[in-house]
C-alpha positions as CSV (number, residue, x, y, z in Angstrom):
1,M,-17.5,-0.6,-6.9
2,K,-16.4,3.0,-7.4
3,I,-15.5,5.1,-4.2
4,A,-14.7,8.9,-3.4
5,V,-13.6,9.8,0.1
6,I,-13.8,13.2,0.2
7,T,-12.0,14.8,4.0
8,G,-13.5,18.3,5.3
9,S,-16.7,17.1,3.6
10,G,-18.8,19.4,5.8
11,G,-16.5,22.7,4.7
12,L,-17.3,25.0,1.6
13,V,-14.7,23.0,-0.5
14,G,-16.0,19.4,0.9
15,S,-19.3,19.5,0.2
16,E,-19.0,21.2,-3.0
17,C,-17.0,18.1,-3.9
18,C,-19.5,15.7,-2.3
19,L,-22.2,16.9,-4.5
20,Y,-20.1,17.1,-7.5
21,F,-18.9,13.5,-7.2
22,S,-21.9,11.4,-6.0
23,A,-23.1,11.6,-9.4
24,Y,-19.8,10.0,-10.9
25,F,-19.6,7.6,-7.5
26,D,-21.3,4.7,-6.2
27,H,-20.5,6.0,-3.1
28,V,-19.3,8.7,-1.5
29,L,-17.6,8.4,2.1
30,G,-17.4,11.7,3.8
31,I,-14.9,12.5,7.1
32,D,-15.9,15.3,9.2
33,N,-15.9,15.5,12.7
34,D,-16.8,19.7,12.8
35,Q,-13.3,20.8,14.0
36,R,-14.5,24.3,12.3
37,K,-16.8,25.3,15.3
38,F,-13.8,24.6,17.5
39,F,-11.7,26.9,15.8
40,F,-14.4,29.7,15.1
41,G,-17.7,29.2,17.5
42,E,-21.1,27.7,17.5
43,K,-22.4,29.7,14.1
44,A,-19.2,28.1,12.2
45,S,-20.5,24.5,12.8
46,V,-20.8,22.7,9.5
47,E,-23.5,19.2,11.0
48,D,-26.6,21.1,9.3
49,T,-24.3,21.0,6.0
50,I,-23.6,17.2,6.7
51,E,-27.1,16.8,7.6
52,F,-28.2,18.6,4.0
53,L,-25.6,15.9,2.4
54,R,-27.1,13.2,3.9
55,K,-30.8,14.5,3.0
56,N,-30.1,14.9,0.0
57,L,-27.4,12.4,-1.2
58,S,-28.5,8.7,-1.3
59,N,-24.9,8.0,-2.1
60,F,-23.4,9.4,1.0
61,L,-21.8,8.0,3.8
62,S,-20.6,10.4,7.1
63,F,-17.8,9.8,9.2
64,G,-17.6,11.7,12.2
65,T,-13.7,10.9,12.2
66,D,-10.6,13.3,13.2
67,I,-7.6,13.0,10.6
68,R,-5.4,13.0,13.2
69,N,-6.7,9.5,14.6
70,N,-4.6,6.9,11.8
71,S,-6.5,4.1,13.7
72,K,-9.8,4.9,13.5
73,L,-8.7,6.6,9.8
74,E,-7.5,2.8,8.9
75,E,-11.0,1.5,9.9
76,I,-12.6,3.3,7.2
77,F,-9.8,2.6,4.5
78,L,-9.5,-0.8,5.5
79,K,-13.4,-1.7,4.9
80,Y,-13.5,0.4,1.6
81,G,-9.9,0.5,0.6
82,R,-9.6,-1.6,-2.9
83,D,-13.1,0.4,-4.0
84,I,-11.7,3.7,-3.3
85,R,-10.8,5.4,-6.4
86,L,-10.0,9.2,-5.4
87,V,-9.6,11.0,-2.3
88,I,-9.7,14.7,-2.0
89,H,-8.6,16.1,1.3
90,A,-9.9,19.4,2.3
91,A,-9.5,18.8,5.9
92,A,-7.8,21.2,7.8
93,Q,-7.6,24.0,10.2
94,P,-7.4,26.8,7.6
95,S,-6.8,30.0,9.6
96,H,-3.6,32.2,9.1
97,D,-3.9,34.1,12.0
98,W,-5.8,30.9,14.9
99,S,-2.7,29.4,14.0
100,A,-0.7,31.1,16.1
101,T,-2.5,30.4,19.1
102,A,-2.3,27.0,18.8
103,P,0.4,26.0,16.7
104,Y,0.8,22.3,17.6
105,T,-2.9,21.9,16.8
106,D,-2.1,23.7,13.6
107,F,0.4,21.5,13.0
108,E,-1.1,17.9,13.6
109,I,-4.2,19.0,11.8
110,N,-2.8,20.0,8.8
111,A,0.7,17.8,8.5
112,L,0.0,14.9,10.7
113,G,-3.6,14.6,9.2
114,T,-2.2,14.7,6.0
115,L,0.2,12.1,6.5
116,N,-2.2,9.7,7.3
117,I,-4.6,10.5,4.7
118,L,-1.1,9.6,2.2
119,E,-0.2,6.3,3.9
120,L,-3.3,4.9,4.3
121,V,-3.8,5.6,0.5
122,R,-0.4,4.0,0.1
123,K,-1.4,0.5,1.6
124,F,-5.3,0.2,0.9
125,S,-5.9,2.3,-2.3
126,P,-2.8,2.7,-4.2
127,E,-3.8,3.4,-7.4
128,A,-6.7,6.1,-5.8
129,I,-6.3,9.9,-7.2
130,V,-5.3,12.0,-4.2
131,I,-6.3,16.0,-4.8
132,F,-4.5,18.0,-1.9
133,I,-6.2,21.7,-1.6
134,S,-3.0,23.8,-0.6
135,T,-2.8,27.7,-0.2
136,N,-0.9,30.3,-1.9
137,K,0.8,30.8,2.0
138,V,2.7,28.4,1.2
139,Y,4.8,31.2,-1.0
140,G,4.9,33.1,2.2
141,D,5.3,37.0,2.0
142,H,7.6,37.0,-0.8
143,V,5.0,38.8,-2.5
144,N,5.3,41.8,-0.9
145,N,9.1,42.6,-2.0
146,L,7.6,42.5,-5.7
147,P,7.5,45.9,-7.2
148,L,3.9,47.1,-6.2
149,V,2.7,50.6,-6.9
150,E,-0.3,52.2,-4.8
151,T,-3.2,53.5,-6.4
152,R,-7.2,54.8,-5.1
153,T,-8.1,51.5,-4.7
154,R,-5.6,49.0,-4.3
155,W,-2.0,47.7,-4.8
156,E,-1.2,46.5,-8.0
157,L,2.4,45.0,-9.7
158,A,4.1,47.4,-11.8
159,D,3.3,46.6,-15.2
160,T,6.9,46.4,-16.5
161,H,7.4,42.6,-14.4
162,P,6.7,39.2,-15.7
163,Y,3.9,38.9,-13.2
164,F,1.9,41.5,-14.1
165,K,-0.3,40.2,-17.0
166,N,-1.3,37.0,-15.5
167,G,-0.1,36.6,-11.8
168,I,2.0,34.8,-10.0
169,D,3.5,30.9,-11.0
170,E,4.4,27.8,-9.4
171,K,8.3,28.6,-10.1
172,F,8.0,31.3,-7.1
173,M,9.9,30.6,-3.9
174,I,8.4,29.3,-1.0
175,D,11.5,29.2,1.7
176,N,13.5,31.9,3.6
177,C,10.2,34.4,4.1
178,L,7.6,34.4,6.6
179,H,4.8,32.2,6.6
180,S,2.8,31.8,9.9
181,P,2.5,29.0,11.3
182,F,-0.4,27.8,8.8
183,G,1.6,28.3,6.1
184,V,4.6,26.5,7.5
185,S,2.1,23.6,8.3
186,K,0.4,23.3,4.6
187,T,4.0,23.9,3.4
188,A,4.9,20.5,5.1
189,A,1.4,18.4,4.0
190,D,2.0,20.4,0.1
191,L,5.3,18.8,-0.3
192,L,4.0,15.5,1.7
193,V,1.6,15.1,-1.3
194,Q,4.4,16.0,-3.6
195,E,6.6,13.4,-2.4
196,Y,4.2,10.8,-2.4
197,G,3.5,11.1,-5.9
198,K,7.4,11.6,-7.1
199,Y,9.2,9.1,-4.4
200,F,6.2,6.4,-3.8
201,G,4.1,7.2,-7.2
202,L,0.7,7.7,-6.3
203,N,-1.4,9.4,-8.3
204,T,-1.3,12.8,-6.3
205,V,-2.5,16.4,-7.3
206,V,-1.6,19.7,-5.2
207,F,-3.9,22.9,-6.3
208,R,-2.5,26.0,-4.5
209,A,-5.8,27.7,-4.0
210,G,-6.2,31.6,-3.6
211,C,-9.4,33.0,-2.1
212,I,-12.0,30.2,-2.4
213,T,-15.8,31.3,-1.3
214,G,-19.4,30.7,-2.7
215,P,-23.0,30.6,-0.7
216,R,-22.1,28.0,1.8
217,H,-19.4,29.9,2.9
218,K,-19.3,30.1,6.7
219,G,-16.8,33.3,6.7
220,A,-16.0,33.6,10.3
221,R,-13.5,36.7,11.5
222,L,-10.2,34.7,11.1
223,H,-10.9,33.1,7.7
224,G,-13.1,33.6,4.6
225,F,-12.8,37.5,4.2
226,L,-14.9,37.9,1.2
227,A,-17.8,35.7,2.9
228,Y,-17.3,37.1,6.4
229,L,-17.2,40.8,5.2
230,T,-20.3,40.4,2.9
231,K,-21.9,39.2,6.1
232,C,-20.8,42.1,8.4
233,L,-21.9,44.7,6.1
234,M,-25.6,43.1,4.7
235,K,-25.9,42.7,8.2
236,G,-25.6,45.9,9.8
237,N,-22.5,45.2,11.7
238,K,-19.0,47.2,11.6
239,Y,-15.9,45.4,9.7
240,T,-12.6,46.0,10.5
241,V,-9.7,45.8,7.7
242,Y,-6.4,45.3,9.1
243,G,-3.8,47.6,7.2
244,Y,-2.4,48.0,3.7
245,R,-4.9,51.1,3.8
246,G,-7.3,48.8,2.9
247,K,-6.3,48.4,-0.5
248,Q,-4.8,44.4,-0.6
249,V,-5.7,42.4,-3.4
250,R,-7.3,39.1,-3.4
251,D,-7.5,36.5,-5.8
252,V,-10.6,35.0,-5.2
253,I,-12.0,31.8,-7.0
254,H,-16.0,30.7,-6.8
255,V,-16.2,26.9,-5.1
256,K,-17.9,25.5,-8.5
257,D,-14.9,26.7,-10.6
258,L,-12.3,25.0,-8.3
259,V,-13.9,21.6,-8.4
260,N,-14.9,21.9,-12.0
261,A,-11.3,21.6,-12.1
262,F,-10.6,18.6,-9.5
263,G,-13.4,16.8,-11.7
264,M,-11.4,17.5,-14.8
265,V,-8.2,16.1,-12.9
266,V,-10.1,13.0,-12.3
267,V,-11.7,12.5,-16.0
268,E,-8.3,13.5,-18.0
269,K,-5.7,12.4,-15.2
270,Y,-3.1,14.0,-17.0
271,T,0.1,14.2,-14.5
272,L,-0.8,12.5,-11.6
273,K,2.6,12.1,-10.0
274,G,3.0,15.2,-7.3
275,E,2.0,18.1,-9.9
276,V,1.0,21.6,-8.3
277,Y,-1.3,24.2,-9.8
278,N,-1.5,27.5,-8.8
279,I,-5.7,27.4,-8.9
280,G,-7.8,30.9,-8.2
281,G,-9.8,33.6,-10.3
282,G,-6.5,35.4,-11.5
283,R,-6.7,38.0,-13.7
284,E,-10.5,37.9,-14.2
285,S,-11.6,37.1,-10.6
286,N,-9.7,39.3,-7.9
287,C,-10.3,42.6,-5.8
288,S,-9.2,44.8,-3.1
289,I,-10.6,45.2,0.7
290,L,-12.0,48.5,-0.8
291,E,-13.0,47.2,-3.8
292,A,-15.0,44.2,-2.7
293,I,-17.2,47.0,-0.6
294,G,-17.6,49.1,-3.5
295,L,-18.9,46.4,-5.3
296,L,-21.4,45.5,-2.4
297,E,-22.7,49.4,-2.3
298,S,-23.2,49.5,-5.8
299,L,-25.1,46.7,-5.3
300,T,-27.7,47.4,-2.2
301,G,-27.3,51.6,-3.0
302,K,-26.3,51.2,0.9
303,K,-23.8,53.0,2.6
304,F,-21.7,50.8,4.9
305,E,-19.7,51.0,8.1
306,F,-16.4,49.8,8.3
307,E,-13.0,51.2,9.7
308,I,-9.0,50.4,8.8
309,E,-6.3,49.7,11.5
310,K,-3.1,51.0,10.5
311,E,-1.6,47.8,11.7
312,N,-1.5,45.0,9.1
313,R,-1.6,41.0,10.0
314,K,1.9,39.6,10.6
315,G,3.0,38.4,7.0
316,D,0.2,38.9,5.0
317,H,0.1,39.4,1.7
318,K,-0.2,42.9,0.2
319,W,-1.0,42.0,-3.4
320,W,-1.8,38.1,-4.6
321,I,-3.3,36.9,-8.0
322,S,-2.4,33.2,-9.2
323,D,-1.5,32.9,-12.7
324,T,-3.2,29.3,-13.4
325,S,-1.9,29.3,-17.1
326,K,-0.2,26.0,-16.3
327,F,-3.8,24.1,-15.4
328,Q,-5.4,25.8,-18.3
329,D,-2.5,24.9,-21.1
330,R,-2.9,20.7,-19.9
331,Y,-6.9,20.9,-18.8
332,S,-7.7,23.7,-21.8
333,G,-11.5,23.0,-21.4
334,W,-11.6,24.7,-17.7
335,R,-12.3,28.3,-17.3
336,I,-13.3,30.4,-14.9
337,Q,-17.1,31.2,-14.8
338,Y,-18.0,33.1,-11.8
339,R,-16.6,37.1,-12.3
340,I,-15.6,38.5,-8.8
341,E,-18.8,40.3,-9.1
342,D,-21.1,37.7,-10.1
343,I,-19.1,35.9,-6.6
344,I,-20.0,39.2,-4.6
345,R,-23.9,39.5,-5.5
346,E,-24.0,35.9,-4.8
347,L,-22.7,36.4,-1.0
348,A,-24.8,39.3,-0.8
349,D,-28.1,37.4,-2.2
350,T,-27.4,34.8,0.1
351,E,-27.5,36.9,3.0
């Protein structure tokens, strides 16, 4: 029997993983206690998504377990551990801003929760592949010290810089900068996943993602900028942009493109001992906030109401584009299928 474990199974990435890998595994075990409702309110609850998975996937089993509760997690791994071949760890406190309001909770979920998963894999399922969804926030705000040029609609990197062509690679510095408590807790988790691959020999892979989105993304004010922006504008609600004159650039990847990358890792198993990949839309799929609003206005023929606050969010990136070359070189069949125009059109149609 082959079993996949997906933490955060009700979230955007977790639910897409359940749908994708249910075709390749005998059972998919989803772990999700709907903490998103606690972070962002009732409208952010993922219970409807979990119910959708229950109804539509005959081999899906749902566990409302908190990843901080090691004894409850151990019950799952004790029962299924021999047959667990894949663990995708997507559960997290995902908000840069929320983390500052409750840093203990943020760190316990993101760092301690990850340690719990890794130790249980090491104890019960040491041959399993472990895929961890990390974040570009591990790089902190170093990117703001790059030679950025202001254009009419965006901040852009000077075209003489080595990162201009493809974006930022995995060698970019992560220390001695401002991260936010979220960035720190995810960095701790990121390093743990690497260490359990390199020190203990587990089959671990880290994906440092840019902005992930898709039609099931329950964007909230404090997380999921593109989904939340689209929701606000399509419903006629005023959207607030924080700082940088709305020209901050985000690299955007569709969740299906991300999960397809996970699928290639599971099939090809290129390097699985703590490998790290930057993943995102890259030069093929990115936009500033002003450009996203412009695309929505062009698609709908409407003019949207928004305001730009002078003060930027603490530690926010002015510009981020992921260099995905390392992953594409090793997994040559992977390419971005959804460009930014496709993503925004789909989000608008969903609303």
